[in-house]
C-alpha positions, 0 to 999 in steps of 0.5 A: 504594473506597466503593460504594453500590447501590440495588436496586428489586425487580422488581414491577408498575409503580406499586406501592410497594417498598423501596429498599435501599442497600448501603454498602461501604467499605475498612478495613485490619486490623493485619496490613495485610490489606484488609477490606470492611465492608458496611452495609445500610439501608432508605431510602425507599418508592418507586414501582417502575418497572422493574429499577433499579440505581444505582451510586455509588462513590468515584474518588480524591477525587470522589464519583460517582453513576451510574444506567441507565434506558435500558430506560425511554427515559432516557439513562444519567446520571453525576454527580460531586462532591467527597466529603463528609466525613460518612457521613450527608451521603453518604447524603443525597446519594444519597437526593437523587440517587435522587428524580429517578430514581424519579419518572421514568415510562416514556414511548414515544420521541417523534419528533424536533422539526424542530430536531433533524433533520440538515441536508444539502445536495444536488448535481446528478450529472454524466454523462460519457463521457470517459476515467477515469484509472487511478492507480498507483505504481511505481519509476523506472528507466533506460529500458534496463538490461543485465545484464553478465557474463563470457564465461568462468567464473573467479574475480572478481579485482576489481570497480572500481565501486559501486552508484549509480556513474556510468561512461563508455563502455568504462570497465573495471568488473570483471575475472577472475583472468587466470592461467589465461586467459593460460596458455590463450592461451600454449598456443594460441600455441605450438600455432599456431607448431608447426603452422605449422612442421610445415606449412612442413616438409610443403611442402618434403617434398612438393616433393621428393616425400618427402611425399604430398599428403594429408600436406600438406593435413593439415598445413595443416588443423592450422595453421588449427585452431591459429589458430582456437583461438588466436583463441578464447583471445585473445577469451576474454582480452578478455572476462575484463574487463567494460567499460561499453557506454555512459555509464550508472550501476551499478544493482546489484552481483550478485556479489563479489570472489573469488567463482567465477562461471560463464560468463554469470552476471550480475555487474553490473546496468547502466543506460544514462543518457539523458534518457528513463526508465521506470517500471513500475506494477501495475494490476488486471485491471479497469483492465488492460482499459482500457489500451493501448499508446500511451495517455498518462500523467503521472508525478509523482515523490515527489522533486519534489512538484507536478511532472508529467512527461508520458509514454506507455505502451509496455509492457502485460504480458499475464501477471499477477504470480505472487504479486500477480495484478496486471499490469505497465504500462511507461511511458516519460517524459522527465526534462525537466531534473529530476534523477532517480535509479534507485529514485525512487518516483513516482505515475502517472496513466494516461489511457486513450484509450477513454472510458466512460459514468460519473457524477461525484459529489463525493467527500464524497457517497460513504460506506462505500466501498472500491476497488470500491463504495460508497453514496450518499444521495438524497432521496425523498418527504417529505425522507426519504433513501434509501441506494443502492449504487454501483460505483466506477470511480475518482477524478477530481480531487475527484470520484468516477466511478461506473459503472452509476449508477441512472437517474432520480436527478439529485441526491445528498446531498453535505454531511452524507452521512457522518452519515445512515442509510437512511430518515432525515428531513432538512432540505435547505439551499438 
């Protein structure tokens, strides 16, 4: 690496001073260690302008020169050329490159000529009182989902369906191990048979005046209790299997075979297959207050680009999510013949029934924006722009709806707004 520095000592402006050049170049000793040799030579006399540092160095086979005069109103310069073979020629290049620098004078910045001003276009703002849509996204699910479970506790013997499988009504989906349950049914049947025989014997004894009326009534009560226990055991046996309540789809398996499950523990999440689907979208509190049940909506599934399925808001949650702080909005819609599946992602556009006064401007006119606010530029006197903060209500096609827009402003800058600064002069194109 060859590095050359010229340093002008800090003296009064206009006084001559010496410029020294330091030349550093790499050499290697016999043991392979790198050594840096420094040469110092006095070059020329010059007029001291300010603290001036000129750096020249070699980058591979190129000889580079860099100077910084930013404090004198001059931009930094960088020059690169093929590295000369001779060291004297290198010094000559540095001297020649240094002369333009030392002849520079400290000038105050001049105003930009008209040709250097930013060209912009303006557009008239549009005031409206129509509804501003609310945009969100969610996951498509069947309109009705059911958590299927066993009536009694037991060990899962078999689950006959997989996630995503379509099933028919009354199809067996899962079953428990029936060994214990059938034994309970057998016990209940035997008990019922015994109490029935005891009651028949009590009736004969009562007819012969060998048994009291109380004994006869007690035997009848025992028969009725045994019959009720038998009905319970048989009912539990029937509920030891899970059947599909409707034609539908298995959304999720919540348990596995050979697991011990308690009574009522969900085993399968079942979705009823109909033409109607639902989607739950999360909105902020600012959008929540604008939405009501019955508002129209448009669902745009990602699986069907460009397709819009009309829907309706049927659920508005009044409680925010525990971790998100957003409110869930339920939307039902018809698939219109398009094949959908549980878990599809979709964007939604909710159109509130109540309108609000807004101002519409092109999206390109809003700069430095986030979801709540942004800035627009408007023209003031002498073609000077002014930066104004605005509140964003939401997107509306290729426009942006603004709330509480300042009165008296009829035009904003649409083209070139991203490159402007507050108070900058511009040229307006017609």
